[in-house]
N, C-alpha and C positions, 0 to 999 in steps of 0.2 A: 586496569593493570591487575594482573593476578597477585594474590598475597605470596609472600615468599615462604617456600616450604619449610617445615621444621624438620629437617633431617636428624638423625641420631646425634650426629656432631654438634648441630645447633642446639638441640635439646639439651645435651651435656653442658655445653657452654652457659645457657640460659639457667640452667639447674645448679651449676656449680659441682657437678660431679664428672667422673670419667665415664667415657663410652662402655668401657668394661663393666662399671657398675650398672648401668642401663641393662647391658645384655645379661647380667646375673640376675637382676630383678625381673627381667622377661622370662628367663628360665623358671625362676621360682613362682610364677604367675603373679607377681606384685604389680607389675605394668604390663598392659597389654600391648603386644606387638602388632602394629597396624599392618594392613595388606600391603604387600609390594605393588606399586604402580609404577608406570613409566617414570623415570626419573628418581625413583627410590622410594622409601618409606615416609610418609608424612605423620608426625607425632602431634597430638592435639594438647589442648589446654589442660585436660584431664592428667595427661602423663606428667606434664611440667607441674602441676599442683601436687601430685602425688609425690614427685621427687623433691620438691621443696619442703613439703610436710615432713617426710621421712628424714631429711638433712636436719631440718629445725629441730626435731624430736631428739634425734641422735645427738645434736649438739647440747642438749640439755641432759645428756646422759642416759636416755632411754635405750634399752637394747632393741635390736630389730624386730625380735619376736614380740615384744610389748606394743611396738609401733603397729606392727601388722594386726594384732589383736584389736588395737583401737580402730585402725582403718575399716576392719570388718564389721565391728560394731556400729561404725558410723554408717556403713551401707546398709544396715538392718534395723537402727534405732532411731527414733526422734530424740532420745536422751544422750546423744552422743557428747555433748557439752559436759553433762555431769560425769561422765565417765572419764573424760580428759581432765577435768578438774580434779577428780579424785587419784588420778594416776599422777598428776603434777604434785598434789599435796603428798602423796606417798613418796615422790621423789625428793621433794624438800626434806622431808624427815630422814630419808636415807642420806641426803648431802649433809645435813645437820649432824648426824652420827659420825660421819666420815671426817668432818671437820673437828669434832671433839677427839676423836682418834689421832689425827694428825697433830693437834695441839699437844696431846699428851706425848707422842713420840718426839715432837720438837722440844718439850721440856726435859725428857730423859736425855736426849742428845746433847742439850745445853748444859745439863748437870755433868755429863761425861767430859765435855769440853772444859769445864771449869775445874773438874777433879784433875785433869791431865795438866792443866796449865802450871808450868814452872817445875814440873817434877824432874828429878835427876835421872839420867838414862838407866842408872842402876836399879831404879824402882820399876816394878812392874805396871803395867797398863791397868786402870781400874777394872776394865772388862775382863782382862785376863784374870785378875784377882777374884773378881766375882764369880766367874766360871770355875775357877780352881775350887773355890769354897763350896759350890753347889755339887761338884764333882766328888768331893770327899765324903 
């Protein structure tokens, strides 16, 4: 019994991406488009692996350009794991900085909510008061 073909639709379903995403990657040369054969194109395991790799890396917050650079390096270098580890460490530092920034924003908003609590409508909003002072 012949193995079931991996059409573009099946590849998309297995990788958890849309057919349009696969076509976009083919146009950009990220995924090789297989030759058309009777019954359609048959995508191999390499295409599935690349799609899953890209999707996982993007889920971690990597930009597509960074993922592509890592893939190119993997194709040329035996030290691929070191490059991925460094990129992941850099991403962790970036996430840590974003967390600190978000915590600071949350604190500022919390202070604003506390300052607004119970104020009469006749009094101006603390943000309005702050903006008015900086404008003067």
